[in-house]
C-alpha positions, 0 to 999 in steps of 0.5 A: 843850263846845258853846260851846267848839266854837262859839268855835273855829268862829268863830275858823276863820271869822275866820281864813278871812275874814282870809286871804281879805281879805289874800290877794286873789290865787289863784295858780291864776289866774296862769300863768308860762311860761319861755322857753329863756332862763328869762325869765318871761312872766306871764299872768293876767286882771288887772294885779294877778295878773300883778304877783303873778306877777312877785313870785313869779318874781323871788323864784324867781330872785333871793330872796337879793338881794330879802331883802337890799334889803327888810332895808334898809327895816327897817334890818336890811341891816347884819345880812346884809351887815355895814358895807356893809349898814349904809350902807343902814340909815343912808340909811333913817334919814336919809330918815325913810322910815318917817314919810314913807310912813306920812304919804303912803301913803293919798293918794299912790296910787289905790285901783286901784294899792294893789291892785297894791301888795297883790298884789306884797307877797302874791307876796313873802310867799307865796313866803317862806312856802313857802320858809322854809329860804331866809330870811336873817333871822328876822321879815323877812317878811311884807313890808307894802304900805308897806315896798314903797313904802319900797323905791322911796323908798330907790332914788330917794333913792340915784339923786338923789344924796343918798347921795353928799352923805351919804357926803361928810359922813360921810367928812369930805370935804364942805368946799369941794366942788361938788356934782355936779362929776362926771357919773353913769357909765352908760347910753345911750338912742337913738330913731331915726325910721323916716325914717332907717332903710332898713327904715322902722321906728322904733328904740328902744334901752334900754342901761343901764350898771349894776353887772352883779351885785347889787341894782342889776342888771337882771331881765328879765320880761314881764307880760301881762294881759287888762286891757291890760298887756302889757310886756317890760323890766327891773326892779331887785331891789325893782321891782314893774313893769318900769322900762324896756322896751316894750309893744305900742305904745311903749317908753322907757328911762332914763339917770341925769341928776342935776339939782340935787335935794339941798342941803347946809347948814352950820349956824352953832353957838352958841359955848357952848350945845350943839346950838344953831344960828342961823336967821333971827337966832334960836338954835334947838335941834337935835332929837336923833334916835337910831338903833339897828341891828345890824351883822355882823362876822365872823359876829357881830352887834354892836348899834350906836347912832348919833346924828343931828339934825334942824333946820328944814332937814332931817336933820343929821349932825356931822363933824369940820368941824361940823353939816351939814343935808341937804334933798333932793326925793326924799322928797317924792313917793312914788308912783314905782311907780304912775308907771311902771305907768302909763307901761307902760300907755300906748297913745300919746304923749299917754298917756305924757305924762299919766303923766310929769306925775305927776312921782313919779319924782324923776330920770332922763332919759327916751328914748322911741319909738312906733309913730306914729314919735314920738321924744322926750327928756325931762330929768326931774327933781323940782326946786324952783321956788323957789330964790332967785339969789345963792347957790351952789346947787352948793356947801355953803350957809349954814345960818343963813337961811331964805332959801335953804331951798326949799319943796316946790314943783317945776317942772312937767313942761312946764318941764323940758328936752325935745325931740320929733321933731327934723328930724334923725330921731334922739335920744340921751342918754349921761348928757350934758347934755339940751341936746345930744340931737340934731343940733347945730342942733336942740338946745334951749338951756341959756340958755333955762332957769334952769340955775343953779337947776335944776342940769342937767349942761352937759357931754358924755360920750365916748359922746355926743361919739362918737355925734355923730361917727358921726351927723354922718358919716352925714349925712342918709343912711339906715342899715340896722338892722345898721348901726345896731347897729354904732353901738350896739355901738361900742367906739371912743374918739373920735379927738379925745379920751379924754374921761371926765367923771370925769377931764376931763384924761385926754388928758394921758396920751398927751401926756406927754413921754417925755424927762421920763419915760424909764422910760415910753418904752415905755408911752407909745409904746404908748399913742400908737400905740393906735387907741383901740379896745379889742377883744379882740385889741388888744395896745396897750390893756391898759396904758391900761386897767390904768392907768385901773383904778389911777386909779379904784379904788386911789387912797386918796381915791377920792371926792376924785379923783372930785370933782377932775375934773382930776388932777395929771400925777403921778397919771397918771405913777404909774398908768402906772408901776403899770400897767407893773409890773402887766403885766410881773409877770403877763405878762412883756410890755406887749404883751398881747391885750386879751381875754387879760387882761380877762375876763367872768365871775360874781364868785361861783358859776361858772367860766364865762368869756369874753374881754371887750372895751370900756372905760369910756366906750365907747358899749358901755361896760365897767369892770373890777376886779382878779379874785380868782380869777386873778391878773393878770385884770381882770373885768367888773363894771359897764357893758353890762348889760341891752340892749333894742332895739325896732322899731315899724311903724304896727301896733305892736312889729314886732321885739324883741331883748334880752340880759342880761349873765349870765342870768335867774337869780341862783342858781348852780345854775340853767342860766340863771345864765350861759347868755347870757354868750357871746352878750353878749360876742359882741354878739349879741341874743336874739329876744323877743316880746310874743305870748302865743300864740308864747310858750306854744307855745315855753315850756320850762316852764309852771306856777302859782306854787307848783307848780314845785318839785312837779314 
């Protein structure tokens, strides 16, 4: 008996020791203060503790999406989301995420940051353990630190364009295409020097154009530790820190840029020997890679087996055209999370540049401003520096030579396009080329870079064209903050063009000959008379908007369309005819007020709805899809999402305003599911602060993780 008792006590001791080792964070040391909008402000002594609090608060607001995203890190998203989730499971397998993270984890991160990863994982796992009824999958938790990193790896691979190339190969559409023929569809970043502002303050605007709902929708959070980490901004579903936002001294935002970070190779296969390909004059054998997943179909999970291969180039897929290898840079570095953390901890521009030199974030432009009136644009990218000239790096490459297989060595941060403190006093990026970032005379030159090997975009967007027009019209004059906000919320297409990077010749629509299309005389008259500003009361814009929706969403071969850049006249004519039929069917007239047809509403869980304004490629961009609840309505689904505007003086952050498209919670039962919507559609912002004393005094709810539901 004594021996049994001692054994039992020893077991209890070991269990306690294990718990202390693996649960380094005591929730009692973390305070979550919810403001009137439900935004969590998290306070603690250490950085690790506030990151624990971020994980917990995010689960309170968004646990369903967090589970969906982490299911993909284990190739189990198909079990929740069906075929849509299976795509992410394939991505995880194709990027060899498990092996990459396992091989690099120990050396990729500092010991201090490993504590933060551990704290974040603990926050997720503690919440899951406390809320078992909310779990979507058995055995998904606990989430390990390495799976947290895998989540970042998958996100970065998607953002760098590898997912696009994988989709092209799977869809048998890889033949004769030009990689990145289209530019990405969203986000603005603006930094304005105080010499251009009458209030004598430096401005930084984070204005992302993302999906309004889902795993890539923004979540607003504020972390404030006694170790000097005090930052408010936005993060995604798997983010353990804010990705964009501001601390007390500086702020930054990102816009998607897509320099050339992926390459596709068509293998030359042996005419008789299976799975044998030519490489440097020798016949090599493909390594077979089997993937097994489960995919939910009508509530039943079916096992699916898929076969992939591996060559000296990288992972290989087969389609009806042959075998294609994919090589990308985004899985070469895995410490993006630590770089974002160090950017948020920076106190000045030199600190911030040191964080950028880590080059762990594989893509995104960086638009920056600080209290010392520095403004900066950086065309970030993890780009191989050993590509050889003579190949079409934007197309499908020969797969029979090692000459075009780059080594994992990359251009240094200092070698990439960037501009600091131009005399014009302003910097911008709207997914346009990094070689247009300020006044024309001060821009850096594409010719100074080997861009045929780097692959940076060299095109404009309507947003970049329009912002340039507005700044040129201002000349060298100063503007007020309110005047600048009118620019930021501008919904005017350029007077000279409807230009959209997806469809470069869309200006053909208002120039169609009505004599050639007599059935469209009334439609073409509306388009020609439209002032190109889709506000709520406008009655001329609806037909163009519906036609644009048909062009983007309803053509059978959407990906082929988006590769084309220019479309046949017949496509535009067909879209206009469909738009005319649509309007007459649902409204009985072509003269429909824009806001009557276009609405801002959650896809599910709420009937709260407001008229919407703006269209794709406006500075304040908005994209629509046909609504499933109300026939004839077009519902917002992408575009203006999380907006943050920070103002700095010589003492630091002087004013801070933000807005989210719906609210801080993704739970329909929460009052914060829709409470920012009205302000959002009215182009209004809510005042925010980094000051703990002010936050705590005004907080609507203050608690430690695990205590909220006990009240």
